C-alpha positions in Angstrom: 21.0 20.1 -1.6 18.9 17.6 0.5 18.8 14.0 -0.6 15.5 12.1 -0.8 15.4 8.9 1.1 13.2 6.4 -0.6 12.8 2.9 0.6 11.6 -0.1 -1.3 8.7 -1.6 0.7 6.7 -4.7 -0.1 3.0 -3.9 -0.4 2.2 -6.4 2.3 4.1 -4.1 4.7 2.3 -0.9 3.8 0.8 1.2 6.6 -1.3 4.3 6.9 0.8 7.5 6.8 3.4 6.2 4.4 4.1 8.5 1.4 4.2 6.4 -1.8 6.6 8.2 -4.2 7.1 5.5 -6.8 5.8 2.1 -7.8 6.8 -1.0 -9.6 4.6 -0.1 -12.6 3.9 3.1 -14.6 1.7 5.7 -12.9 -0.4 5.8 -16.1 -1.7 2.3 -15.4 -3.5 3.3 -12.2 -5.7 6.1 -10.9 -3.2 7.2 -8.3 -1.6 10.7 -8.6 1.5 11.0 -10.6 3.4 13.0 -8.0 2.9 10.5 -5.2 0.5 10.4 -2.3 0.2 9.6 1.4 -1.7 6.5 2.4 -4.8 7.7 4.2 -7.2 4.7 3.9 -7.1 1.0 3.9 -8.8 1.0 0.5 -5.7 2.7 -1.0 -3.5 0.0 0.6 -5.7 -2.7 -0.8 -5.7 -1.2 -4.2 -1.9 -1.0 -4.2 -1.6 -4.6 -3.1 -3.7 -5.8 -6.0 -1.7 -3.6 -8.5 1.8 -3.8 -7.2 4.4 -6.1 -5.6 6.3 -3.3 -4.1 6.4 0.5 -3.9 9.0 3.2 -2.9 8.2 5.2 0.2 9.6 8.6 0.9 10.8 8.6 4.5 10.7 12.4 5.0 7.2 12.8 3.7 5.8 9.8 5.6 4.0 10.4 8.9 4.4 6.9 10.4 5.0 6.9 14.1 8.5 5.7 13.9 10.8 6.4 10.9 13.3 3.8 12.1 10.6 1.2 11.8 10.1 2.3 8.2 13.8 2.1 7.5 13.9 -1.5 8.9 11.4 -2.8 6.4 13.4 -5.0 4.0 12.2 -6.4 0.7 11.1 -10.0 1.2 12.8 -12.9 -0.5 11.5 -13.2 -4.0 9.0 -16.0 -4.5 8.0 -16.7 -0.9 5.0 -14.3 -0.8 4.1 -15.3 -4.4 3.7 -18.9 -3.3 1.7 -17.8 -0.3 -0.6 -15.6 -2.3 -1.2 -18.2 -5.0 -2.1 -20.8 -2.3 -4.8 -18.7 -0.7 -8.4 -18.6 -1.8 -10.2 -15.2 -1.7 -12.5 -14.6 1.3 -16.1 -14.1 0.3 -17.5 -11.0 2.0 -20.9 -9.4 1.7 -20.1 -5.9 0.5 -22.8 -4.2 2.6 -21.7 -6.0 5.8 -18.0 -5.1 5.1 -18.9 -1.4 4.5 -20.9 -1.3 7.8 -18.0 -2.8 9.7 -15.8 0.0 8.3 -18.4 2.6 9.1 -18.7 3.7 5.5 -21.7 5.6 4.4 -24.3 3.5 2.6 -24.5 4.0 -1.2 -27.9 5.0 -2.5 -28.6 3.6 -6.0 
């Protein structure tokens, strides 16, 4: 029987292509799929960063360029990023300008 290699990864270190198999909160508290999912957009990463401190990534299902790089991600020291996040003020962005920069289609109301 093959073993599943899951690594605890801080949400700050998330990258496109990683397969999120578990999180630090119940799946029912978010709109993400119960069975896990592969990160395909920066919006998903941003959503996870606002909801979670860390996630578990399945190494075998991830399509990151270098699996060893994924294995080298170590959880950060508790408190250091909390202090950093608390000290930062949110950046004010105009939604339409941000969506244009990402090349997203304009929403028609």
